[in-house]
VOGU-3710 file (C-alpha; in Angstrom, 3 decimals, decimal comma):
1> xxxxxxxxxx> 13,180/-10,685/51,447  16,342/-13,848/50,802  13,004/-15,652/48,851  12,644/-12,850/46,051  16,276/-12,147/45,993  16,768/-15,806/44,966  13,923/-15,753/42,589  15,034/-12,999/40,596  18,347/-14,416/40,329  17,184/-17,776/39,162
11> xxxxxxxxxx> 14,712/-15,570/36,530  17,148/-13,343/35,195  19,896/-16,309/34,580  17,160/-18,250/32,179  16,256/-14,715/30,377  20,441/-14,429/29,917  20,149/-17,865/28,760  17,793/-17,848/26,436  18,991/-14,189/24,970  22,254/-16,851/24,355
21> xxxxxxxxxx> 20,742/-19,294/22,719  19,124/-16,488/20,303  22,764/-15,487/19,555  23,871/-18,795/18,765  20,845/-18,960/16,136  18,230/-20,982/18,148  14,681/-20,270/18,272  14,056/-19,762/21,624  10,334/-19,967/23,308  9,517/-19,934/26,925
31> xxxxxxxxxx> 7,723/-23,049/28,510  6,023/-23,641/31,911  6,684/-26,424/34,702  4,490/-28,480/33,219  6,767/-28,691/30,075  3,845/-27,004/27,824  4,680/-23,550/25,892  3,170/-20,464/27,347  2,747/-19,218/24,029  1,141/-20,078/20,767
41> xxxxxxxxxx> 4,648/-20,978/19,705  3,839/-22,042/16,071  5,246/-19,220/14,149  8,633/-19,817/15,741  9,024/-22,892/14,043  9,392/-20,543/10,865  11,055/-17,362/12,283  12,990/-16,238/15,390  11,696/-14,147/18,304  13,772/-11,362/18,593
51> xxxxxxxxxx> 15,783/-9,951/21,653  12,880/-8,047/22,360  10,039/-10,395/22,281  12,462/-12,493/24,967  12,619/-9,857/27,086  9,058/-9,171/27,214  8,229/-13,495/27,416  10,514/-13,137/30,582  8,951/-9,916/32,088  5,178/-11,566/31,577
61> xxxxxxxxxx> 6,551/-14,925/33,138  9,398/-14,543/35,070  9,338/-18,336/36,546  9,561/-19,876/32,770  11,695/-22,528/31,291  13,774/-22,154/28,361  12,928/-24,309/25,273  14,619/-24,275/22,085  12,612/-25,487/18,914  13,996/-28,111/17,476
71> xxxxxxxxxx> 14,508/-28,869/13,285  15,492/-26,125/10,713  14,819/-23,021/11,901  17,314/-23,535/15,091  19,264/-26,451/12,430  19,262/-29,039/15,288  17,611/-32,304/15,410  17,938/-33,596/19,012  18,056/-37,183/20,575  15,545/-38,126/23,250
81> xxxxxxxxxx> 16,739/-40,845/25,405  14,638/-41,588/28,382  16,536/-43,727/31,252  13,261/-45,087/32,774  13,147/-47,351/29,367  16,875/-48,587/30,328  17,855/-46,991/27,172  21,557/-45,032/26,898  23,657/-43,403/24,102  26,133/-45,900/24,861
91> xxxxxxxxxx> 23,556/-48,745/22,827  24,046/-46,413/19,432  27,044/-44,943/17,574  26,843/-41,198/17,799  29,731/-39,053/17,510  31,231/-36,742/20,102  28,879/-33,771/19,907  27,095/-31,421/22,346  24,768/-33,594/25,053  22,662/-32,314/28,198
101> xxxxxxxxxx> 21,028/-33,874/30,987  17,161/-34,039/31,161  15,151/-33,120/33,949  14,411/-37,081/34,446  17,891/-38,165/34,266  17,746/-39,319/30,481  19,870/-37,866/27,764  19,678/-35,391/25,609  22,058/-35,883/22,264  22,507/-32,760/19,895
111> xxxxxxxxxx> 23,236/-33,257/15,735  23,243/-31,053/13,034  20,182/-30,476/10,995  20,344/-32,761/7,588  19,285/-30,917/4,690  16,246/-33,127/3,809  13,355/-32,693/6,144  13,254/-34,412/9,550  9,993/-35,150/11,444  9,869/-35,640/15,141
121> xxxxxxxxxx> 9,011/-38,943/15,908  8,786/-41,318/18,973  10,247/-44,915/19,513  12,068/-44,077/15,724  15,140/-46,254/17,196  13,118/-48,153/19,790  10,483/-47,581/22,812  12,158/-44,743/24,804  13,881/-42,875/22,206  12,226/-39,925/20,633
131> xxxxxxxxxx> 13,537/-37,301/17,301  12,988/-34,056/18,082  13,250/-32,270/14,860  10,403/-30,032/12,920  7,816/-29,001/14,634  9,629/-30,321/18,018  11,116/-28,407/21,113  13,450/-29,404/23,709  13,924/-28,194/27,312  17,510/-26,386/27,910
141> xxxxxxxxxx> 19,877/-25,755/30,465  19,161/-23,674/33,482  15,406/-25,296/33,372  14,103/-27,023/36,366  10,472/-28,768/36,731  8,389/-28,411/39,950  9,845/-32,066/41,318  13,445/-30,411/41,120  14,641/-31,890/37,971  17,242/-29,938/36,431
151> xxxxxxxxxx> 18,279/-29,511/32,601  22,295/-29,320/32,738  24,634/-29,079/29,962  27,344/-32,099/29,684  28,699/-31,168/26,704  27,764/-27,556/25,829  26,492/-26,188/22,548  29,801/-23,800/22,326  31,606/-27,090/22,274  30,009/-27,845/18,546
161> xxxxxxxxxx> 27,571/-30,017/17,207  28,245/-32,757/15,096  26,799/-33,768/11,639  24,048/-36,527/11,642  25,615/-39,952/11,394  24,860/-41,850/8,138  23,188/-45,035/9,880  20,631/-42,104/11,556  19,785/-40,584/8,485  19,737/-43,568/7,020
171> xxxxxxxxxx> 17,413/-44,788/9,764  15,259/-41,681/9,506  14,790/-41,453/5,648  13,165/-44,357/5,982  11,170/-46,111/3,082  7,851/-44,447/3,017  4,432/-46,537/3,219  4,112/-46,889/0,159  7,611/-48,091/-0,645  7,282/-50,868/2,491
181> xxxxxxxxxx> 4,048/-52,367/0,799  5,169/-51,952/-2,429  8,944/-53,892/-1,159  7,050/-56,249/1,013  4,201/-57,356/-1,837  5,379/-60,589/-1,529  5,681/-61,126/1,681  8,980/-60,069/4,277  10,867/-61,580/6,801  9,582/-61,884/10,585
191> xxxxxxxxxx> 11,938/-58,513/11,874  9,687/-56,565/9,035  6,110/-58,269/9,267  4,357/-55,983/11,629  5,681/-52,448/10,102  4,826/-53,861/6,178  1,375/-55,109/7,333  0,303/-51,709/8,709  1,345/-50,533/5,260  -0,488/-52,887/3,400
201> xxxxxxxxxx> -3,529/-52,174/5,708  -3,537/-48,586/4,938  -2,769/-49,539/1,259  -5,775/-51,508/0,866  -8,544/-49,276/3,363  -7,538/-46,658/1,182  -8,108/-48,281/-2,141  -11,768/-49,406/-1,274  -14,730/-48,329/-0,270  -16,227/-49,286/3,137
211> xxxxxxxxxx> -18,191/-51,961/2,145  -15,647/-53,253/0,573  -13,148/-53,385/3,832  -13,705/-56,546/4,858  -14,706/-58,523/2,131  -11,915/-57,551/-0,207  -9,320/-55,675/2,217  -8,857/-58,419/5,190  -9,055/-61,182/3,002  -6,038/-59,334/0,517
221> xxxxxxxxxx> -4,526/-58,902/3,810  -4,645/-62,272/4,963  -3,372/-63,650/1,637  -0,612/-61,491/1,792  0,562/-62,740/5,657  0,403/-66,216/3,920  3,217/-65,306/1,651  5,387/-64,200/4,401  7,968/-67,308/5,482  6,565/-67,156/8,862
231> xxxxxxxxxx> 3,375/-65,708/8,933  1,881/-63,398/11,419  -0,704/-65,056/13,555  -4,051/-63,974/12,626  -5,189/-62,580/15,772  -2,362/-60,101/15,752  -2,717/-59,782/11,800  -5,775/-58,454/12,851  -5,228/-56,257/15,901  -3,180/-54,583/13,163
241> xxxxxxxxxx> -5,688/-54,293/10,733  -8,368/-53,232/13,369  -5,211/-50,047/14,384  -5,201/-48,862/11,283  -8,712/-49,083/10,217  -9,674/-46,897/13,281  -7,034/-44,293/12,038  -9,014/-44,531/8,522  -12,713/-43,979/10,171  -11,018/-40,875/11,972
251> xxxxxxxxxx> -10,074/-39,634/8,617  -13,178/-40,312/7,126  -15,114/-38,693/10,041  -12,415/-35,625/9,908  -13,162/-34,954/5,827  -16,820/-34,878/6,730  -16,695/-32,391/9,556  -13,805/-30,525/9,527  -14,154/-27,163/7,785  -11,902/-26,444/4,813
261> xxxxxxxxxx> -9,215/-24,242/4,373  -11,595/-21,428/2,690  -14,031/-22,280/5,626  -11,457/-21,588/8,387  -9,840/-18,363/6,575  -13,540/-17,012/6,334  -14,152/-17,968/9,945  -11,107/-16,377/11,091  -11,006/-13,292/9,027  -15,054/-12,340/9,903
271> xxxxxxxxxx> -14,658/-13,327/13,672  -12,052/-11,086/14,512  -13,127/-8,015/15,890  -10,158/-5,918/14,662  -11,449/-6,790/11,202  -13,828/-4,680/9,478  -15,055/-5,499/5,935  -16,653/-2,382/4,026  -16,641/-1,130/0,097  -16,001/2,111/-1,160
281> xxxxxxxxxx> -17,968/4,302/-3,353  -17,674/2,655/-6,555  -18,896/-1,042/-4,960  -15,372/-2,259/-4,670  -15,048/-4,532/-1,838  -12,470/-3,804/1,016  -10,605/-5,361/4,088  -9,473/-3,652/7,109  -7,241/-5,280/9,821  -4,862/-4,803/12,638
291> xxxxxxxxxx> -1,378/-4,151/11,760  1,026/-3,703/14,986  -0,839/-0,648/16,334  -2,567/0,754/13,412  -4,822/-0,605/11,213  -4,777/-1,072/7,334  -7,185/-1,072/4,374  -6,815/-2,703/1,349  -8,271/-3,910/-1,752  -9,961/-7,542/-1,091
301> xxxxxxxxxx> -8,527/-8,162/-4,551  -5,049/-6,828/-3,304  -1,517/-8,812/-2,940  -1,647/-7,021/0,678  -4,348/-8,785/1,456  -3,584/-12,144/0,517  0,148/-12,028/2,186  -2,145/-10,716/5,636  -4,697/-13,827/5,372  -1,850/-16,103/4,759
311> xxxxxxxxxx> 0,369/-15,106/7,482  -2,883/-14,965/9,918  -3,463/-18,741/8,898  -0,028/-19,791/9,856  0,454/-17,940/12,557  -3,414/-19,725/13,664  -2,917/-23,303/12,142  0,708/-23,287/12,142  0,649/-24,250/8,645  0,092/-22,465/5,063
321> xxxxxxxxxx> -2,705/-22,407/3,491  -3,324/-23,373/-0,420  -3,682/-20,586/-2,998  -6,852/-22,135/-3,775  -8,478/-21,668/-0,630  -7,412/-18,259/-0,339  -9,166/-17,031/-3,521  -12,115/-19,159/-2,509  -12,188/-17,076/0,995  -11,838/-13,985/-1,071
331> xxxxxxxxxx> -14,842/-14,484/-3,396  -16,958/-14,669/-0,296  -15,461/-11,898/1,571  -15,625/-9,727/-1,291  -19,380/-10,258/-1,373  -19,580/-10,020/2,312  -18,178/-6,353/1,917  -19,875/-5,416/-0,981  -23,337/-6,393/-0,043  -23,246/-6,588/3,959
341> xxxxxxxxxx> -20,258/-3,861/4,341  -21,013/-0,396/5,397  -20,102/2,331/2,389  -16,669/4,312/2,969  -15,952/7,149/0,533  -12,023/6,826/-0,199  -9,724/9,608/-0,544  -6,601/10,560/-2,430  -4,031/12,162/-0,179  -6,465/14,893/1,174
351> xxxxxxxxxx> -9,976/14,853/2,696  -12,530/17,175/3,857  -15,235/16,243/6,257  -17,654/18,145/8,925  -15,494/21,344/7,556  -12,222/19,260/9,161  -9,458/18,875/6,833  -7,169/15,762/6,590  -4,150/15,150/5,276  -2,437/11,151/4,605
361> xxxxxxxxxx> 0,903/11,509/5,563  0,867/7,736/3,736  3,604/6,282/6,730  4,406/3,263/7,901  1,885/4,124/10,904  -1,279/5,233/8,383  -1,157/8,797/10,328  -3,161/11,877/9,187  -2,841/15,740/9,654  -6,443/16,568/11,029
371> xxxxxxxxxx> -6,630/20,398/10,490  -9,511/22,194/11,880  -10,096/26,146/12,982  -8,213/25,999/16,160  -5,271/24,246/15,116  -3,719/20,613/13,730  -2,089/17,588/14,891  -0,812/14,312/13,907  -3,233/11,304/14,726  -3,489/7,854/13,812
381> xxxxxxxxxx> -7,466/7,358/13,301  -8,556/4,617/11,439  -12,442/5,757/10,596  -10,310/8,294/7,906  -10,647/6,500/4,739  -7,511/7,068/2,017  -6,786/5,250/-1,013  -3,194/3,555/-0,635  -1,193/2,624/-3,919  2,178/1,402/-3,929
391> xxxxxxxxxx> 3,996/4,290/-5,744  3,156/7,183/-2,465  6,215/7,832/-0,438  5,669/8,561/2,943  5,303/11,766/4,130  8,034/13,817/6,571  5,689/15,139/10,175  5,236/19,070/9,626  6,806/21,149/12,258  4,815/23,423/14,604
401> xxxxxxxxxx> 6,061/27,265/13,795  7,205/26,769/10,295  6,395/29,140/7,056  5,393/27,995/3,879  7,043/30,991/2,165  10,429/29,455/3,174  9,798/27,590/-0,134  11,030/30,662/-2,229  14,574/29,628/-1,023  14,342/26,981/-3,140
411> xxxxxxxxxx> 12,031/28,072/-5,974  13,251/30,467/-8,638  10,514/32,718/-9,060  11,830/36,423/-9,578  8,304/38,183/-10,068  6,625/39,162/-7,059  2,952/38,780/-8,165  3,977/35,355/-9,695  5,486/34,489/-6,468  2,083/35,224/-4,447
421> xxxxxxxxxx> -0,076/33,427/-6,811  2,382/30,086/-6,609  2,461/30,280/-2,689  -1,007/30,481/-2,441  -2,025/28,083/-5,377  0,418/25,615/-3,038  -1,392/25,928/-0,263  -4,968/25,584/-2,101  -3,532/22,114/-3,286  -3,995/20,720/-0,120
431> xxxxxxxxxx> -8,233/21,215/-0,147  -10,153/18,641/-1,616  -13,578/18,853/-3,440  -12,645/22,006/-5,898  -11,224/22,881/-8,817  -7,810/23,820/-9,018  -5,951/25,983/-11,570  -2,793/24,130/-13,673  0,606/25,632/-12,395  2,336/26,366/-15,356
441> xxxxxxxxxx> 5,469/27,147/-15,267  7,472/28,308/-18,137  10,878/29,603/-18,892  14,437/29,656/-21,019  16,462/26,102/-20,321  18,343/26,462/-16,870  15,449/27,965/-15,346  14,829/24,736/-12,794  11,515/23,668/-14,344  12,176/19,974/-13,686
451> xxxxxxxxxx> 13,289/20,861/-10,147  10,446/23,197/-9,459  8,223/20,501/-10,244  9,963/18,084/-8,414  9,983/19,558/-5,152  6,344/20,741/-5,389  5,526/16,790/-5,773  7,503/16,350/-2,775  5,410/19,262/-0,602  1,783/17,949/-1,704
461> xxxxxxxxxx> 2,264/14,268/-2,715  5,543/12,441/-2,125  6,218/9,692/-4,694  8,406/7,515/-5,758  7,664/9,025/-9,330  8,123/12,629/-8,972  7,409/13,653/-12,186  6,246/12,091/-15,582  5,689/12,587/-19,109  2,153/13,201/-20,623
471> xxxxxxxxxx> 1,283/9,951/-21,486  0,369/8,919/-25,324  -2,735/6,887/-24,547  -6,170/8,298/-22,633  -6,060/5,456/-20,742  -2,537/5,653/-19,354  -3,213/9,639/-18,221  -6,612/8,623/-16,589  -4,867/6,386/-14,713  -2,365/8,374/-13,666
481> xxxxxxxxxx> -4,587/10,757/-12,758  -6,466/8,915/-10,378  -3,642/7,121/-9,086  -2,068/10,764/-8,023  -3,490/13,413/-5,807  -1,133/15,851/-7,628  0,562/15,297/-11,193  3,539/17,127/-12,459  4,100/16,718/-15,990  7,698/17,491/-16,998
491> xxxxxxxxxx> 9,134/19,171/-20,200  5,962/19,240/-22,563  6,103/20,468/-25,855  2,716/19,974/-27,246  -0,367/17,863/-25,750  -2,667/16,517/-28,010  -6,831/17,928/-27,879  -8,117/14,558/-26,307  -5,704/14,472/-23,648  -6,033/17,967/-22,953
501> xxxxxxxxxx> -9,693/17,601/-23,292  -8,943/14,944/-20,419  -6,736/17,138/-17,847  -9,746/19,784/-18,122  -12,123/17,296/-17,114  -9,635/16,193/-14,616  -9,548/20,033/-12,933  -13,170/20,739/-13,052  -13,860/17,015/-12,235  -15,542/14,264/-14,157
511> xxxxxxxxxx> -15,956/10,708/-14,668  -14,104/8,302/-16,433  -14,693/4,800/-17,464  -12,744/1,935/-19,020  -13,285/-1,659/-19,483  -12,136/-3,944/-16,965  -9,299/-6,178/-17,765  -10,129/-9,457/-19,098  -14,021/-8,465/-19,107  -16,526/-8,339/-21,755
521> xxxxxxxxxx> -18,944/-5,885/-20,250  -17,805/-4,822/-16,844  -16,526/-0,817/-16,957  -14,396/0,422/-14,547  -14,995/3,683/-12,748  -13,084/6,483/-12,059  -14,302/9,878/-10,956  -12,043/12,530/-9,678  -10,599/16,498/-9,369  -6,996/16,564/-9,495
531> xxxxxxxxxx> -4,150/18,634/-9,343  -1,872/19,611/-12,133  1,005/21,307/-12,622  2,989/21,225/-16,109  6,248/22,793/-17,107  7,536/23,890/-20,331  9,971/26,142/-22,666  6,922/28,330/-23,916  3,140/27,912/-23,536  2,330/26,398/-27,097
541> xxxxxxxxxx> 1,586/23,185/-25,397  -1,824/24,384/-23,591  -5,059/24,812/-25,798  -7,323/27,539/-25,272  -9,670/26,051/-22,492  -6,511/23,956/-20,860  -4,953/27,887/-20,845  -7,737/29,115/-18,934  -7,913/26,802/-16,750  -4,234/27,898/-15,294
551> xxxxxxxxxx> -2,117/29,972/-13,558  1,551/31,128/-15,333  4,224/31,265/-13,305  7,135/32,869/-15,367  10,719/31,258/-14,389  13,703/32,922/-15,124  17,589/31,217/-16,423  19,277/31,078/-13,207  23,149/32,758/-13,221  26,505/30,842/-12,859
561> xxxxxxxxxx> 26,513/32,318/-9,759  23,027/31,253/-8,176  22,982/28,265/-9,592  23,759/24,699/-6,646  24,062/21,629/-7,474  20,994/19,465/-6,926  22,338/17,418/-4,218  23,016/20,487/-1,911  19,538/22,122/-3,289  17,880/18,684/-2,180
571> xxxxxxxxxx> 19,676/18,394/0,993  18,673/21,983/2,350  15,236/21,410/1,302  14,747/18,344/3,216  15,860/20,094/5,819  13,563/23,121/5,567  10,371/20,384/4,448  8,946/19,622/7,876  8,754/23,806/8,500  7,451/24,321/4,788
581> xxxxxxxxxx> 4,703/21,681/5,272  3,510/22,770/9,235  3,334/26,749/7,329  0,711/25,465/5,023  -0,781/23,303/8,608  -0,986/26,677/10,238  -2,063/28,389/7,239  -5,042/26,168/6,290  -6,442/26,115/9,871  -6,317/30,020/9,461
591> xxxxxxxxxx> -8,350/29,799/6,026  -10,722/27,764/7,505  -11,668/30,146/9,651  -11,534/33,033/7,122  -13,506/31,064/4,487  -17,088/31,502/5,671  -16,179/35,318/5,938  -15,835/35,933/2,657  -18,449/37,489/-0,125  -17,318/37,855/-3,234
601> xxxxxxxxxx> -19,879/39,967/-5,874  -18,152/38,275/-9,275  -15,600/35,410/-10,111  -14,075/34,182/-12,883  -14,360/30,662/-13,981  -12,449/28,955/-11,527  -14,875/30,512/-8,285  -14,344/28,127/-5,688  -10,492/28,711/-5,949  -10,867/32,245/-6,101
611> xxxxxxxxxx> -13,298/32,395/-2,790  -10,528/29,718/-1,078  -7,255/31,531/-2,482  -8,609/34,717/-1,027  -9,226/33,075/2,443  -5,500/31,489/1,948  -4,367/35,692/0,739  -5,461/36,910/4,021  -4,227/33,937/6,329  -0,903/34,430/4,759
621> xxxxxxxxxx> -0,835/38,465/4,782  -0,829/38,967/1,381  -4,377/40,257/1,958  -7,451/38,918/-0,208  -8,130/42,108/-2,488  -4,067/41,737/-3,304  -4,758/38,007/-4,581  -7,742/38,933/-6,740  -5,425/41,975/-8,625  -2,941/39,503/-9,204
631> xxxxxxxxxx> -4,905/36,708/-10,040  -6,830/38,693/-12,567  -3,778/40,104/-14,275  -2,643/36,576/-14,617  -5,971/36,173/-16,213  -5,184/38,983/-18,675  -1,737/36,536/-19,465  -3,543/34,050/-20,472  -5,855/35,768/-22,539  -3,117/37,956/-24,503
641> xxxxxxxxxx> -1,188/34,370/-24,954  -3,945/32,722/-26,720  -4,559/35,552/-29,285  -1,004/36,358/-29,511  -0,173/32,439/-30,265  -3,639/32,270/-32,458  -3,687/33,299/-36,098  -7,370/32,687/-36,567  -7,521/35,222/-33,099  -5,025/37,238/-34,093
651> xxxxxxxxxx> -6,709/37,851/-37,488  -10,003/38,608/-35,595  -8,591/41,323/-33,571  -6,765/43,056/-36,267  -10,027/42,259/-38,772  -12,221/44,270/-36,188  -10,025/47,218/-35,290  -11,871/49,734/-37,513  -15,546/47,479/-37,630  -18,150/47,222/-34,905
661> xxxxxxxxxx> -20,101/44,550/-36,380  -19,583/41,994/-39,118  -21,699/39,256/-40,048  -21,309/36,328/-42,861  -20,621/32,272/-43,417  -17,307/31,070/-42,307  -16,251/30,458/-45,924  -16,792/34,757/-46,105  -14,465/34,691/-43,492  -12,029/32,719/-44,039
671> xxxxxxxxxx> -11,779/34,062/-47,639  -11,063/37,226/-45,948  -7,954/35,353/-43,622  -7,016/33,942/-46,925  -6,657/37,165/-48,859  -4,821/39,285/-46,030  -1,628/40,074/-47,380  -0,390/39,800/-43,294  -1,749/36,292/-42,897  -1,019/34,751/-46,086
681> xxxxxxxxxx> 2,530/34,111/-45,247  1,014/32,258/-42,708  -0,666/29,674/-44,543  0,349/26,489/-42,779  -1,544/28,071/-39,894  -4,437/28,635/-41,436  -7,460/26,395/-41,189  -7,859/24,831/-44,115  -11,983/24,739/-44,635  -14,554/26,704/-42,787
691> xxxxxxxxxx> -15,599/23,914/-40,418  -11,817/23,983/-38,939  -12,373/27,659/-38,689  -15,610/27,455/-37,031  -13,956/25,102/-34,523  -10,988/27,122/-33,830  -13,644/30,283/-33,703  -15,506/28,794/-30,788  -12,090/27,493/-29,254  -11,118/31,304/-28,711
701> xxxxxxxxxx> -14,343/32,554/-27,834  -13,871/33,239/-23,916  -10,398/34,907/-24,906  -11,950/37,312/-27,370  -14,474/37,899/-25,103  -11,959/39,484/-22,737  -10,702/41,629/-25,405  -14,052/43,355/-26,132  -15,141/41,083/-29,222  -18,472/38,895/-29,029
711> xxxxxxxxxx> -18,340/35,697/-31,608  -21,921/34,151/-32,171  -22,967/31,064/-34,083  -26,743/31,978/-35,544  -28,178/29,314/-37,036  -30,924/29,360/-40,149  -31,105/28,620/-43,330  -27,449/30,202/-43,796  -25,566/29,746/-40,762  -23,414/32,661/-39,714
721> xxxxxxxxxx> -21,079/33,699/-37,982  -21,502/37,141/-36,214  -18,860/39,181/-35,103  -19,403/42,702/-32,762  -17,223/44,786/-30,396  -18,368/46,037/-27,326  -16,745/48,501/-25,635  -15,115/46,430/-22,494  -14,845/42,698/-21,929  -17,615/40,681/-20,497
731> xxxxxxxxxx> -15,548/37,807/-19,225  -15,909/37,973/-15,216  -13,429/39,047/-13,038  -13,057/38,294/-8,831  -14,481/41,465/-7,191  -14,841/41,609/-3,398  -17,983/43,115/-1,910  -18,470/45,806/0,266  -18,592/44,017/2,913  -16,018/40,269/2,003
741> xxxxxxxxxx> -14,024/39,885/5,681  -17,355/39,837/8,248  -15,735/39,870/11,374  -12,381/40,957/10,198  -10,769/41,630/13,554  -11,576/37,939/14,460  -8,422/36,993/12,240  -6,313/39,656/12,912  -4,369/38,260/16,269  -3,419/34,611/14,534
751> xx> -2,330/36,033/11,372  0,136/38,405/13,504
//
């Protein structure tokens, strides 16, 4: 029992000392009774271990001795004087400074690290005197060896460490090898012969091929020796030559047999069991690797991968890998990932696999929310792959028992139908693989349209860039759409036709390509479906085809008494966000179980959205039929807006009011419009030629069908436009079947 108490006291004193040295700015490592490090210590030449790491080491090695890494990391150089060589600090002119007694009764003199690099070395100040600096370490008090020898302070560190004296700086800096042979090329005095001969031998051996070492190199060294006032004996000179030649031979062998840095990197990566090389659906190479307690995956070309490789090489080899070596290794690793690695489809923020839904929190632990019919949970599953972009912000953890409808406290929607459509669409935005109608928020200034967009972005796809304008360049728009799951376009007044077409394709789902940078013939391929929201004062920005893929949400101007400061609103919203997000997860879980039971007899163009919207409305308690009613009314509103804003659509409706049928050329129809006294006043809005008229008619065909007017283009010798009126609209609306919900009672308990 007594022995255990003594042991615990000893180990406790050592970890206390280690922590104390760490507080003084030292880099601390644990060493054994044999003076060797108990860990891979190379990285602690460049970074200091934390207090948590030090405590962990001594829990693992309770009897470990304490060592301090010398050199620039700790700001010290230690002169290690060995007493068995009969050496003492009294021989040198050291200033008053911290010093200690070693376990072998030697001395350790502590001095401040100078500005320039100082390498560790033996016998720099003569036999038995070593220098511990960069790439070195020194064992310190209260360490002790198995033979009973102890390390004890004579003058502790706290009393101060002196600057390195100039004479020692000069001695440590010394002339370089090149300087030595150059300086002594015409011979040197007796005390400098051996060092200069070694430098000269090294220069000669590196200058000639191995075949010329003896006939040229050795003879040149002998010739130099004879220039010295008192030459070295040839036998002693030969000993120097053979010693340096042995080192040169070893360097040649190492150069031939030692793998290059690039090969070492490839081996380091491919032999790591925590590393996976794979490619995505576009054949882009990726690498997955372990970081702390989770795995991350990045494109092989990314800066994240280069930094990870640099760190791993440094941790393993204690030195930096060159940029060329990393680039060369990455070329090979990319090839392995592309041609030998598995293929994974990568998703942006949300993914649906085997009827389970996954939502990426994009946080530092790479966690996902896993949603099933039975509920949801947060998990760290490296097999679920999501694309990560630098603009993405981490999402908060969702809270159980929340309510998605709590968002209405922060969103300025007064119309109950619009409230329901907004909530249903918001939840549906978490469902991948289907077209989602764009949410279009319109209303006067002061209706909080921009704030609404930012809050939606925070809920669905948090980002450092919350809202953006419509880019002018189509490649910029495609890039934005590719890198975001949900894009919020703010304060839109107009959308060019080419960009409107891209938005329509992004909603429906389509592929895009652009020329790869610095390439003549390679394309970068994009293929995605995205969620989009747009806000503006009116609906003039929306082209008919984009309007047809939208849900219109009206916002009223906020009164002065109801207006909050943005800081107050965001503070309250951030507090409510975990519950709102948890409510969305609960709704999605229930909708996953309801969706397979739904059968709709007719659907509008956004059929998948309509079916999922029905399931979500059931899960939220609105009721699927109520959702269909609200959605059909919103579709009617879309058609009304198109006809009201289009001079051609308005004319056709008026023109056919007393007719059931008309046919003629586009030129004849343009004449009818141009001579109508009502529409001639809107001359600046009228098409300027028959071709423009035909294009406009084609754009508004669907909207006119909803009003009971059919437009057809008949080809022949003379292309004709046929306009006829039918008794009722032909555009489909969503209608439930007689048995919309199968097993309806199955979901009642969960809705309650």
